[in-house]
Biopython code that builds the backbone (N, CA, C, O; Angstrom):
import numpy as np
from Bio.PDB.StructureBuilder import StructureBuilder

atoms = [
    (1, "UNK", "N", (0.850, -1.173, 0.000)),
    (1, "UNK", "CA", (0.000, 0.000, 0.000)),
    (1, "UNK", "C", (0.895, 1.236, 0.000)),
    (1, "UNK", "O", (1.684, 1.447, 0.921)),
    (2, "UNK", "N", (0.762, 2.026, -1.019)),
    (2, "UNK", "CA", (1.615, 3.203, -1.124)),
    (2, "UNK", "C", (0.797, 4.395, -1.570)),
    (2, "UNK", "O", (1.128, 5.044, -2.562)),
    (3, "UNK", "N", (-0.262, 4.684, -0.849)),
    (3, "UNK", "CA", (-1.063, 5.835, -1.239)),
    (3, "UNK", "C", (-0.565, 7.088, -0.528)),
    (3, "UNK", "O", (0.148, 7.013, 0.473)),
    (4, "UNK", "N", (-0.952, 8.231, -1.061)),
    (4, "UNK", "CA", (-0.495, 9.500, -0.505)),
    (4, "UNK", "C", (-0.933, 9.716, 0.923)),
    (4, "UNK", "O", (-0.219, 10.346, 1.704)),
    (5, "UNK", "N", (-2.109, 9.197, 1.281)),
    (5, "UNK", "CA", (-2.618, 9.377, 2.640)),
    (5, "UNK", "C", (-1.750, 8.674, 3.673)),
    (5, "UNK", "O", (-1.474, 9.224, 4.739)),
    (6, "UNK", "N", (-1.328, 7.474, 3.358)),
    (6, "UNK", "CA", (-0.472, 6.726, 4.284)),
    (6, "UNK", "C", (0.877, 7.411, 4.418)),
    (6, "UNK", "O", (1.410, 7.533, 5.521)),
    (7, "UNK", "N", (1.432, 7.859, 3.292)),
    (7, "UNK", "CA", (2.718, 8.556, 3.331)),
    (7, "UNK", "C", (2.621, 9.824, 4.175)),
    (7, "UNK", "O", (3.530, 10.133, 4.945)),
    (8, "UNK", "N", (1.522, 10.551, 4.030)),
    (8, "UNK", "CA", (1.323, 11.765, 4.834)),
    (8, "UNK", "C", (1.246, 11.431, 6.318)),
    (8, "UNK", "O", (1.776, 12.172, 7.146)),
    (9, "UNK", "N", (0.590, 10.321, 6.664)),
    (9, "UNK", "CA", (0.501, 9.904, 8.067)),
    (9, "UNK", "C", (1.884, 9.554, 8.617)),
    (9, "UNK", "O", (2.212, 9.891, 9.754)),
    (10, "UNK", "N", (2.683, 8.880, 7.803)),
    (10, "UNK", "CA", (4.035, 8.504, 8.232)),
    (10, "UNK", "C", (4.868, 9.763, 8.459)),
    (10, "UNK", "O", (5.555, 9.878, 9.474)),
    (11, "UNK", "N", (4.810, 10.695, 7.531)),
    (11, "UNK", "CA", (5.572, 11.942, 7.663)),
    (11, "UNK", "C", (5.088, 12.733, 8.866)),
    (11, "UNK", "O", (5.901, 13.285, 9.608)),
    (12, "UNK", "N", (3.772, 12.798, 9.072)),
    (12, "UNK", "CA", (3.218, 13.514, 10.222)),
    (12, "UNK", "C", (3.683, 12.885, 11.525)),
    (12, "UNK", "O", (4.077, 13.595, 12.450)),
    (13, "UNK", "N", (3.641, 11.561, 11.607)),
    (13, "UNK", "CA", (4.075, 10.868, 12.822)),
    (13, "UNK", "C", (5.570, 11.058, 13.052)),
    (13, "UNK", "O", (6.010, 11.210, 14.192)),
    (14, "UNK", "N", (6.340, 11.051, 11.988)),
    (14, "UNK", "CA", (7.777, 11.300, 12.087)),
    (14, "UNK", "C", (8.023, 12.712, 12.620)),
    (14, "UNK", "O", (8.868, 12.914, 13.492)),
    (15, "UNK", "N", (7.283, 13.684, 12.092)),
    (15, "UNK", "CA", (7.399, 15.065, 12.580)),
    (15, "UNK", "C", (7.053, 15.159, 14.064)),
    (15, "UNK", "O", (7.719, 15.868, 14.819)),
    (16, "UNK", "N", (6.015, 14.444, 14.476)),
    (16, "UNK", "CA", (5.632, 14.460, 15.890)),
    (16, "UNK", "C", (6.735, 13.868, 16.765)),
    (16, "UNK", "O", (7.015, 14.379, 17.850)),
    (17, "UNK", "N", (7.355, 12.793, 16.293)),
    (17, "UNK", "CA", (8.437, 12.173, 17.066)),
    (17, "UNK", "C", (9.637, 13.109, 17.158)),
    (17, "UNK", "O", (10.268, 13.207, 18.211)),
    (18, "UNK", "N", (9.955, 13.796, 16.068)),
    (18, "UNK", "CA", (11.043, 14.779, 16.099)),
    (18, "UNK", "C", (10.714, 15.884, 17.091)),
    (18, "UNK", "O", (11.572, 16.296, 17.872)),
    (19, "UNK", "N", (9.475, 16.365, 17.063)),
    (19, "UNK", "CA", (9.051, 17.399, 18.012)),
    (19, "UNK", "C", (9.133, 16.904, 19.454)),
    (19, "UNK", "O", (9.538, 17.649, 20.346)),
    (20, "UNK", "N", (8.749, 15.649, 19.681)),
    (20, "UNK", "CA", (8.857, 15.069, 21.027)),
    (20, "UNK", "C", (10.316, 15.036, 21.485)),
    (20, "UNK", "O", (10.616, 15.315, 22.646)),
    (21, "UNK", "N", (11.210, 14.695, 20.571)),
    (21, "UNK", "CA", (12.636, 14.630, 20.916)),
    (21, "UNK", "C", (13.178, 16.019, 21.232)),
    (21, "UNK", "O", (13.951, 16.193, 22.174)),
    (22, "UNK", "N", (12.772, 16.993, 20.448)),
    (22, "UNK", "CA", (13.212, 18.366, 20.722)),
    (22, "UNK", "C", (12.653, 18.855, 22.054)),
    (22, "UNK", "O", (13.334, 19.575, 22.784)),
    (23, "UNK", "N", (11.413, 18.469, 22.376)),
    (23, "UNK", "CA", (10.832, 18.833, 23.669)),
    (23, "UNK", "C", (11.593, 18.156, 24.808)),
    (23, "UNK", "O", (11.768, 18.742, 25.876)),
    (24, "UNK", "N", (12.039, 16.932, 24.579)),
    (24, "UNK", "CA", (12.822, 16.230, 25.597)),
    (24, "UNK", "C", (14.141, 16.929, 25.853)),
    (24, "UNK", "O", (14.603, 16.993, 26.992)),
    (25, "UNK", "N", (14.749, 17.452, 24.804)),
    (25, "UNK", "CA", (15.994, 18.215, 24.985)),
    (25, "UNK", "C", (15.747, 19.418, 25.891)),
    (25, "UNK", "O", (16.558, 19.732, 26.763)),
    (26, "UNK", "N", (14.617, 20.086, 25.671)),
    (26, "UNK", "CA", (14.286, 21.235, 26.537)),
    (26, "UNK", "C", (14.026, 20.786, 27.977)),
    (26, "UNK", "O", (14.397, 21.483, 28.921)),
    (27, "UNK", "N", (13.386, 19.621, 28.147)),
    (27, "UNK", "CA", (13.133, 19.095, 29.488)),
    (27, "UNK", "C", (14.441, 18.748, 30.198)),
    (27, "UNK", "O", (14.581, 18.968, 31.401)),
    (28, "UNK", "N", (15.391, 18.205, 29.446)),
    (28, "UNK", "CA", (16.693, 17.881, 30.042)),
    (28, "UNK", "C", (17.356, 19.160, 30.541)),
    (28, "UNK", "O", (17.923, 19.190, 31.633)),
    (29, "UNK", "N", (17.282, 20.212, 29.736)),
    (29, "UNK", "CA", (17.908, 21.483, 30.111)),
    (29, "UNK", "C", (17.293, 22.083, 31.366)),
    (29, "UNK", "O", (17.989, 22.716, 32.160)),
    (30, "UNK", "N", (15.988, 21.886, 31.548)),
    (30, "UNK", "CA", (15.339, 22.476, 32.727)),
    (30, "UNK", "C", (15.013, 21.438, 33.806)),
    (30, "UNK", "O", (14.248, 21.710, 34.731)),
    (31, "UNK", "N", (15.610, 20.237, 33.674)),
    (31, "UNK", "CA", (15.440, 19.165, 34.666)),
    (31, "UNK", "C", (13.979, 18.822, 34.912)),
    (31, "UNK", "O", (13.550, 18.650, 36.053)),
    (32, "UNK", "N", (13.229, 18.725, 33.832)),
    (32, "UNK", "CA", (11.804, 18.395, 33.924)),
    (32, "UNK", "C", (11.589, 16.897, 34.020)),
    (32, "UNK", "O", (12.500, 16.146, 34.370)),
    (33, "UNK", "N", (10.366, 16.467, 33.705)),
    (33, "UNK", "CA", (9.998, 15.055, 33.781)),
    (33, "UNK", "C", (10.446, 14.349, 32.507)),
    (33, "UNK", "O", (9.651, 14.139, 31.591)),
    (34, "UNK", "N", (11.689, 13.996, 32.459)),
    (34, "UNK", "CA", (12.323, 13.475, 31.253)),
    (34, "UNK", "C", (11.886, 12.041, 30.957)),
    (34, "UNK", "O", (11.655, 11.693, 29.799)),
    (35, "UNK", "N", (11.772, 11.217, 31.976)),
    (35, "UNK", "CA", (11.412, 9.817, 31.753)),
    (35, "UNK", "C", (10.052, 9.700, 31.086)),
    (35, "UNK", "O", (9.865, 8.867, 30.200)),
    (36, "UNK", "N", (9.103, 10.525, 31.502)),
    (36, "UNK", "CA", (7.777, 10.514, 30.885)),
    (36, "UNK", "C", (7.879, 10.890, 29.402)),
    (36, "UNK", "O", (7.186, 10.309, 28.567)),
    (37, "UNK", "N", (8.725, 11.843, 29.079)),
    (37, "UNK", "CA", (8.942, 12.233, 27.679)),
    (37, "UNK", "C", (9.441, 11.046, 26.864)),
    (37, "UNK", "O", (9.001, 10.834, 25.734)),
    (38, "UNK", "N", (10.354, 10.278, 27.434)),
    (38, "UNK", "CA", (10.899, 9.130, 26.707)),
    (38, "UNK", "C", (9.858, 8.035, 26.538)),
    (38, "UNK", "O", (9.837, 7.356, 25.511)),
    (39, "UNK", "N", (9.008, 7.856, 27.516)),
    (39, "UNK", "CA", (7.936, 6.864, 27.379)),
    (39, "UNK", "C", (6.975, 7.274, 26.270)),
    (39, "UNK", "O", (6.516, 6.430, 25.500)),
    (40, "UNK", "N", (6.669, 8.560, 26.186)),
    (40, "UNK", "CA", (5.811, 9.061, 25.115)),
    (40, "UNK", "C", (6.485, 8.891, 23.756)),
    (40, "UNK", "O", (5.825, 8.545, 22.776)),
    (41, "UNK", "N", (7.797, 9.131, 23.691)),
    (41, "UNK", "CA", (8.527, 8.953, 22.435)),
    (41, "UNK", "C", (8.505, 7.494, 21.987)),
    (41, "UNK", "O", (8.383, 7.218, 20.794)),
    (42, "UNK", "N", (8.623, 6.565, 22.923)),
    (42, "UNK", "CA", (8.585, 5.150, 22.555)),
    (42, "UNK", "C", (7.221, 4.793, 21.958)),
    (42, "UNK", "O", (7.140, 4.029, 20.997)),
    (43, "UNK", "N", (6.163, 5.344, 22.528)),
    (43, "UNK", "CA", (4.829, 5.119, 21.973)),
    (43, "UNK", "C", (4.696, 5.707, 20.579)),
    (43, "UNK", "O", (4.132, 5.075, 19.686)),
    (44, "UNK", "N", (5.206, 6.899, 20.393)),
    (44, "UNK", "CA", (5.170, 7.554, 19.084)),
    (44, "UNK", "C", (6.005, 6.764, 18.078)),
    (44, "UNK", "O", (5.616, 6.619, 16.920)),
    (45, "UNK", "N", (7.154, 6.254, 18.526)),
    (45, "UNK", "CA", (7.993, 5.442, 17.649)),
    (45, "UNK", "C", (7.222, 4.217, 17.170)),
    (45, "UNK", "O", (7.275, 3.878, 15.988)),
    (46, "UNK", "N", (6.509, 3.553, 18.071)),
    (46, "UNK", "CA", (5.753, 2.359, 17.694)),
    (46, "UNK", "C", (4.702, 2.688, 16.640)),
    (46, "UNK", "O", (4.480, 1.905, 15.716)),
    (47, "UNK", "N", (4.048, 3.859, 16.776)),
    (47, "UNK", "CA", (3.092, 4.297, 15.754)),
    (47, "UNK", "C", (3.797, 4.460, 14.416)),
    (47, "UNK", "O", (3.301, 4.012, 13.382)),
    (48, "UNK", "N", (4.950, 5.103, 14.445)),
    (48, "UNK", "CA", (5.716, 5.337, 13.226)),
    (48, "UNK", "C", (6.108, 4.017, 12.575)),
    (48, "UNK", "O", (5.982, 3.860, 11.360)),
    (49, "UNK", "N", (6.572, 3.088, 13.362)),
    (49, "UNK", "CA", (7.008, 1.800, 12.834)),
    (49, "UNK", "C", (5.849, 1.060, 12.170)),
    (49, "UNK", "O", (6.014, 0.496, 11.088)),
    (50, "UNK", "N", (4.698, 1.058, 12.798)),
    (50, "UNK", "CA", (3.527, 0.371, 12.251)),
    (50, "UNK", "C", (3.111, 0.988, 10.921)),
    (50, "UNK", "O", (2.813, 0.273, 9.965)),
    (51, "UNK", "N", (3.093, 2.311, 10.866)),
    (51, "UNK", "CA", (2.686, 2.991, 9.640)),
    (51, "UNK", "C", (3.727, 2.884, 8.538)),
    (51, "UNK", "O", (3.385, 2.647, 7.380)),
    (52, "UNK", "N", (4.987, 3.057, 8.889)),
    (52, "UNK", "CA", (6.045, 3.163, 7.883)),
    (52, "UNK", "C", (6.232, 1.889, 7.083)),
    (52, "UNK", "O", (6.558, 1.950, 5.897)),
    (53, "UNK", "N", (6.033, 0.740, 7.701)),
    (53, "UNK", "CA", (6.268, -0.506, 6.970)),
    (53, "UNK", "C", (5.145, -0.825, 5.976)),
    (53, "UNK", "O", (5.215, -1.828, 5.265)),
    (54, "UNK", "N", (4.120, 0.016, 5.923)),
    (54, "UNK", "CA", (3.039, -0.207, 4.965)),
    (54, "UNK", "C", (3.265, 0.522, 3.654)),
    (54, "UNK", "O", (2.477, 0.368, 2.721)),
    (55, "UNK", "N", (4.329, 1.315, 3.563)),
    (55, "UNK", "CA", (4.573, 2.072, 2.336)),
    (55, "UNK", "C", (5.718, 1.469, 1.551)),
    (55, "UNK", "O", (6.600, 0.823, 2.118)),
    (56, "UNK", "N", (5.704, 1.677, 0.263)),
    (56, "UNK", "CA", (6.818, 1.280, -0.583)),
    (56, "UNK", "C", (6.798, -0.169, -0.999)),
    (56, "UNK", "O", (5.962, -0.960, -0.563)),
    (57, "UNK", "N", (7.746, -0.492, -1.858)),
    (57, "UNK", "CA", (7.926, -1.855, -2.329)),
    (57, "UNK", "C", (8.720, -2.672, -1.341)),
    (57, "UNK", "O", (9.078, -2.194, -0.265)),
    (58, "UNK", "N", (8.993, -3.904, -1.713)),
    (58, "UNK", "CA", (9.691, -4.839, -0.817)),
    (58, "UNK", "C", (11.059, -4.309, -0.385)),
    (58, "UNK", "O", (11.401, -4.353, 0.797)),
    (59, "UNK", "N", (11.844, -3.805, -1.348)),
    (59, "UNK", "CA", (13.181, -3.299, -1.023)),
    (59, "UNK", "C", (13.090, -2.081, -0.116)),
    (59, "UNK", "O", (13.853, -1.958, 0.842)),
    (60, "UNK", "N", (12.153, -1.174, -0.418)),
    (60, "UNK", "CA", (11.999, 0.037, 0.394)),
    (60, "UNK", "C", (11.545, -0.319, 1.812)),
    (60, "UNK", "O", (11.988, 0.304, 2.777)),
    (61, "UNK", "N", (10.669, -1.308, 1.943)),
    (61, "UNK", "CA", (10.223, -1.727, 3.273)),
    (61, "UNK", "C", (11.393, -2.230, 4.104)),
    (61, "UNK", "O", (11.476, -1.955, 5.301)),
    (62, "UNK", "N", (12.299, -2.969, 3.465)),
    (62, "UNK", "CA", (13.484, -3.454, 4.177)),
    (62, "UNK", "C", (14.363, -2.313, 4.654)),
    (62, "UNK", "O", (14.854, -2.337, 5.782)),
    (63, "UNK", "N", (14.564, -1.321, 3.812)),
    (63, "UNK", "CA", (15.358, -0.153, 4.195)),
    (63, "UNK", "C", (14.698, 0.631, 5.318)),
    (63, "UNK", "O", (15.363, 1.071, 6.256)),
    (64, "UNK", "N", (13.386, 0.801, 5.217)),
    (64, "UNK", "CA", (12.636, 1.527, 6.254)),
    (64, "UNK", "C", (12.757, 0.793, 7.579)),
    (64, "UNK", "O", (13.038, 1.402, 8.611)),
    (65, "UNK", "N", (12.547, -0.509, 7.549)),
    (65, "UNK", "CA", (12.617, -1.310, 8.776)),
    (65, "UNK", "C", (14.009, -1.231, 9.403)),
    (65, "UNK", "O", (14.134, -1.118, 10.622)),
    (66, "UNK", "N", (15.056, -1.291, 8.571)),
    (66, "UNK", "CA", (16.426, -1.228, 9.091)),
    (66, "UNK", "C", (16.702, 0.126, 9.744)),
    (66, "UNK", "O", (17.280, 0.189, 10.829)),
    (67, "UNK", "N", (16.289, 1.204, 9.085)),
    (67, "UNK", "CA", (16.510, 2.541, 9.652)),
    (67, "UNK", "C", (15.758, 2.703, 10.969)),
    (67, "UNK", "O", (16.299, 3.225, 11.943)),
    (68, "UNK", "N", (14.506, 2.250, 10.988)),
    (68, "UNK", "CA", (13.715, 2.409, 12.198)),
    (68, "UNK", "C", (14.214, 1.527, 13.333)),
    (68, "UNK", "O", (14.086, 1.890, 14.502)),
    (69, "UNK", "N", (14.778, 0.381, 13.004)),
    (69, "UNK", "CA", (15.344, -0.486, 14.037)),
    (69, "UNK", "C", (16.528, 0.204, 14.713)),
    (69, "UNK", "O", (16.685, 0.133, 15.932)),
    (70, "UNK", "N", (17.367, 0.876, 13.905)),
    (70, "UNK", "CA", (18.495, 1.626, 14.487)),
    (70, "UNK", "C", (17.993, 2.763, 15.373)),
    (70, "UNK", "O", (18.547, 3.011, 16.444)),
    (71, "UNK", "N", (16.949, 3.449, 14.927)),
    (71, "UNK", "CA", (16.372, 4.538, 15.732)),
    (71, "UNK", "C", (15.842, 3.974, 17.046)),
    (71, "UNK", "O", (16.063, 4.550, 18.111)),
    (72, "UNK", "N", (15.146, 2.854, 16.966)),
    (72, "UNK", "CA", (14.579, 2.255, 18.177)),
    (72, "UNK", "C", (15.673, 1.881, 19.167)),
    (72, "UNK", "O", (15.545, 2.134, 20.365)),
    (73, "UNK", "N", (16.748, 1.279, 18.666)),
    (73, "UNK", "CA", (17.853, 0.883, 19.532)),
    (73, "UNK", "C", (18.450, 2.100, 20.241)),
    (73, "UNK", "O", (18.691, 2.070, 21.447)),
    (74, "UNK", "N", (18.681, 3.157, 19.487)),
    (74, "UNK", "CA", (19.265, 4.365, 20.088)),
    (74, "UNK", "C", (18.294, 5.036, 21.040)),
    (74, "UNK", "O", (18.700, 5.574, 22.070)),
    (75, "UNK", "N", (17.009, 5.006, 20.701)),
    (75, "UNK", "CA", (16.006, 5.587, 21.590)),
    (75, "UNK", "C", (15.946, 4.821, 22.911)),
    (75, "UNK", "O", (15.813, 5.422, 23.977)),
    (76, "UNK", "N", (16.043, 3.507, 22.838)),
    (76, "UNK", "CA", (16.071, 2.697, 24.057)),
    (76, "UNK", "C", (17.337, 2.979, 24.865)),
    (76, "UNK", "O", (17.291, 3.041, 26.094)),
    (77, "UNK", "N", (18.462, 3.150, 24.176)),
    (77, "UNK", "CA", (19.711, 3.482, 24.874)),
    (77, "UNK", "C", (19.612, 4.839, 25.564)),
    (77, "UNK", "O", (20.081, 5.006, 26.690)),
    (78, "UNK", "N", (19.003, 5.800, 24.889)),
    (78, "UNK", "CA", (18.833, 7.132, 25.481)),
    (78, "UNK", "C", (17.903, 7.065, 26.691)),
    (78, "UNK", "O", (18.142, 7.727, 27.701)),
    (79, "UNK", "N", (16.845, 6.263, 26.584)),
    (79, "UNK", "CA", (15.917, 6.102, 27.716)),
    (79, "UNK", "C", (16.645, 5.462, 28.899)),
    (79, "UNK", "O", (16.437, 5.862, 30.044)),
    (80, "UNK", "N", (17.487, 4.482, 28.628)),
    (80, "UNK", "CA", (18.269, 3.845, 29.686)),
    (80, "UNK", "C", (19.200, 4.858, 30.337)),
    (80, "UNK", "O", (19.362, 4.860, 31.557)),
    (81, "UNK", "N", (19.809, 5.712, 29.534)),
    (81, "UNK", "CA", (20.693, 6.758, 30.083)),
    (81, "UNK", "C", (19.907, 7.669, 31.026)),
    (81, "UNK", "O", (20.414, 8.064, 32.076)),
    (82, "UNK", "N", (18.670, 8.002, 30.652)),
    (82, "UNK", "CA", (17.835, 8.843, 31.522)),
    (82, "UNK", "C", (17.515, 8.104, 32.819)),
    (82, "UNK", "O", (17.573, 8.683, 33.905)),
    (83, "UNK", "N", (17.177, 6.820, 32.695)),
    (83, "UNK", "CA", (16.881, 6.030, 33.898)),
    (83, "UNK", "C", (18.082, 5.959, 34.831)),
    (83, "UNK", "O", (17.922, 5.891, 36.050)),
    (84, "UNK", "N", (19.276, 5.975, 34.266)),
    (84, "UNK", "CA", (20.508, 5.955, 35.065)),
    (84, "UNK", "C", (20.975, 7.359, 35.436)),
    (84, "UNK", "O", (22.047, 7.544, 36.013)),
    (85, "UNK", "N", (20.149, 8.338, 35.093)),
    (85, "UNK", "CA", (20.404, 9.752, 35.373)),
    (85, "UNK", "C", (21.673, 10.266, 34.687)),
    (85, "UNK", "O", (22.373, 11.129, 35.217)),
    (86, "UNK", "N", (21.948, 9.733, 33.528)),
    (86, "UNK", "CA", (23.054, 10.208, 32.691)),
    (86, "UNK", "C", (22.463, 11.082, 31.592)),
    (86, "UNK", "O", (22.451, 10.717, 30.416)),
    (87, "UNK", "N", (21.978, 12.235, 32.006)),
    (87, "UNK", "CA", (21.232, 13.111, 31.111)),
    (87, "UNK", "C", (22.086, 13.646, 29.968)),
    (87, "UNK", "O", (21.577, 13.866, 28.869)),
    (88, "UNK", "N", (23.355, 13.855, 30.209)),
    (88, "UNK", "CA", (24.254, 14.325, 29.154)),
    (88, "UNK", "C", (24.344, 13.331, 28.005)),
    (88, "UNK", "O", (24.353, 13.715, 26.835)),
    (89, "UNK", "N", (24.411, 12.041, 28.356)),
    (89, "UNK", "CA", (24.450, 11.004, 27.327)),
    (89, "UNK", "C", (23.161, 10.984, 26.520)),
    (89, "UNK", "O", (23.187, 10.878, 25.294)),
    (90, "UNK", "N", (22.041, 11.086, 27.212)),
    (90, "UNK", "CA", (20.745, 11.093, 26.531)),
    (90, "UNK", "C", (20.623, 12.311, 25.624)),
    (90, "UNK", "O", (20.131, 12.214, 24.500)),
    (91, "UNK", "N", (21.071, 13.444, 26.119)),
    (91, "UNK", "CA", (21.017, 14.677, 25.334)),
    (91, "UNK", "C", (21.864, 14.539, 24.064)),
    (91, "UNK", "O", (21.439, 14.942, 22.981)),
    (92, "UNK", "N", (23.049, 13.975, 24.204)),
    (92, "UNK", "CA", (23.928, 13.788, 23.052)),
    (92, "UNK", "C", (23.295, 12.848, 22.022)),
    (92, "UNK", "O", (23.338, 13.114, 20.821)),
    (93, "UNK", "N", (22.711, 11.756, 22.500)),
    (93, "UNK", "CA", (22.066, 10.808, 21.586)),
    (93, "UNK", "C", (20.922, 11.462, 20.824)),
    (93, "UNK", "O", (20.770, 11.262, 19.619)),
    (94, "UNK", "N", (20.119, 12.246, 21.539)),
    (94, "UNK", "CA", (19.010, 12.925, 20.880)),
    (94, "UNK", "C", (19.502, 13.940, 19.861)),
    (94, "UNK", "O", (19.079, 13.945, 18.705)),
    (95, "UNK", "N", (20.394, 14.787, 20.312)),
    (95, "UNK", "CA", (20.820, 15.916, 19.494)),
    (95, "UNK", "C", (21.683, 15.520, 18.301)),
    (95, "UNK", "O", (21.547, 16.078, 17.212)),
    (96, "UNK", "N", (22.569, 14.553, 18.515)),
    (96, "UNK", "CA", (23.549, 14.238, 17.475)),
    (96, "UNK", "C", (23.244, 12.973, 16.682)),
    (96, "UNK", "O", (23.848, 12.742, 15.634)),
    (97, "UNK", "N", (22.315, 12.151, 17.166)),
    (97, "UNK", "CA", (22.046, 10.898, 16.469)),
    (97, "UNK", "C", (20.579, 10.749, 16.074)),
    (97, "UNK", "O", (20.258, 10.595, 14.895)),
    (98, "UNK", "N", (19.696, 10.796, 17.063)),
    (98, "UNK", "CA", (18.297, 10.472, 16.804)),
    (98, "UNK", "C", (17.575, 11.514, 15.953)),
    (98, "UNK", "O", (16.950, 11.170, 14.949)),
    (99, "UNK", "N", (17.656, 12.765, 16.343)),
    (99, "UNK", "CA", (16.947, 13.804, 15.582)),
    (99, "UNK", "C", (17.482, 13.880, 14.149)),
    (99, "UNK", "O", (16.683, 13.897, 13.212)),
    (100, "UNK", "N", (18.800, 13.926, 13.944)),
    (100, "UNK", "CA", (19.285, 13.941, 12.554)),
    (100, "UNK", "C", (18.876, 12.691, 11.751)),
    (100, "UNK", "O", (18.558, 12.787, 10.566)),
    (101, "UNK", "N", (18.886, 11.525, 12.404)),
    (101, "UNK", "CA", (18.501, 10.293, 11.704)),
    (101, "UNK", "C", (17.044, 10.346, 11.265)),
    (101, "UNK", "O", (16.718, 9.942, 10.148)),
    (102, "UNK", "N", (16.173, 10.838, 12.127)),
    (102, "UNK", "CA", (14.766, 10.942, 11.758)),
    (102, "UNK", "C", (14.538, 12.013, 10.694)),
    (102, "UNK", "O", (13.677, 11.859, 9.828)),
    (103, "UNK", "N", (15.295, 13.082, 10.760)),
    (103, "UNK", "CA", (15.172, 14.111, 9.730)),
    (103, "UNK", "C", (15.603, 13.560, 8.372)),
    (103, "UNK", "O", (14.959, 13.846, 7.362)),
    (104, "UNK", "N", (16.670, 12.782, 8.332)),
    (104, "UNK", "CA", (17.098, 12.162, 7.073)),
    (104, "UNK", "C", (16.057, 11.157, 6.586)),
    (104, "UNK", "O", (15.778, 11.075, 5.390)),
    (105, "UNK", "N", (15.492, 10.401, 7.509)),
    (105, "UNK", "CA", (14.446, 9.438, 7.165)),
    (105, "UNK", "C", (13.262, 10.161, 6.532)),
    (105, "UNK", "O", (12.734, 9.727, 5.509)),
    (106, "UNK", "N", (12.852, 11.262, 7.146)),
    (106, "UNK", "CA", (11.726, 12.049, 6.642)),
    (106, "UNK", "C", (12.040, 12.610, 5.263)),
    (106, "UNK", "O", (11.202, 12.543, 4.364)),
    (107, "UNK", "N", (13.231, 13.159, 5.084)),
    (107, "UNK", "CA", (13.630, 13.700, 3.794)),
    (107, "UNK", "C", (13.635, 12.621, 2.720)),
    (107, "UNK", "O", (13.249, 12.871, 1.578)),
    (108, "UNK", "N", (14.073, 11.421, 3.089)),
    (108, "UNK", "CA", (14.047, 10.305, 2.151)),
    (108, "UNK", "C", (12.645, 9.953, 1.714)),
    (108, "UNK", "O", (12.416, 9.616, 0.552)),
    (109, "UNK", "N", (11.696, 10.028, 2.645)),
    (109, "UNK", "CA", (10.310, 9.759, 2.301)),
    (109, "UNK", "C", (9.756, 10.813, 1.353)),
    (109, "UNK", "O", (8.990, 10.503, 0.440)),
    (110, "UNK", "N", (10.145, 12.041, 1.574)),
    (110, "UNK", "CA", (9.655, 13.140, 0.728)),
    (110, "UNK", "C", (10.196, 13.049, -0.686)),
    (110, "UNK", "O", (9.554, 13.508, -1.631)),
    (111, "UNK", "N", (11.375, 12.458, -0.837)),
    (111, "UNK", "CA", (11.984, 12.385, -2.160)),
    (111, "UNK", "C", (11.492, 11.180, -2.971)),
    (111, "UNK", "O", (11.868, 11.028, -4.133)),
    (112, "UNK", "N", (10.660, 10.328, -2.375)),
    (112, "UNK", "CA", (10.153, 9.160, -3.116)),
    (112, "UNK", "C", (8.908, 9.489, -3.879)),
    (112, "UNK", "O", (8.351, 8.624, -4.555)),
]
sb = StructureBuilder()
sb.init_structure("model")
sb.init_model(0)
sb.init_chain("A")
sb.init_seg("    ")
for serial, (resi, resn, name, xyz) in enumerate(atoms, 1):
    if name == "N":
        sb.init_residue(resn, " ", resi, " ")
    sb.init_atom(name, np.array(xyz, "f"), 0.0, 1.0, " ", f" {name:<3s}", serial, name[0])
structure = sb.get_structure()
């Protein structure tokens, strides 16, 4: 299934996850409720994963799944860093790895 509506939902969900990550960075800076932010991001990620694998051909689905698996792994690592109160590590993962990876993923979807 590769209709425009599904692609728009995937891009919208990706944008929401990026926004959640940016909000988490702000929470880290002001020592807010960071763990709750990460739990919400994991839920948003699951939505993205479910939607994203419904677009594209077989090869594209494999690429999408691989990219999202890497994002999930890093998101789980960042959440673990927060649980261990290593906020600097979580901030670095968000700022330098996760947000750029999702932005590239989104740009790739737009170019298809």
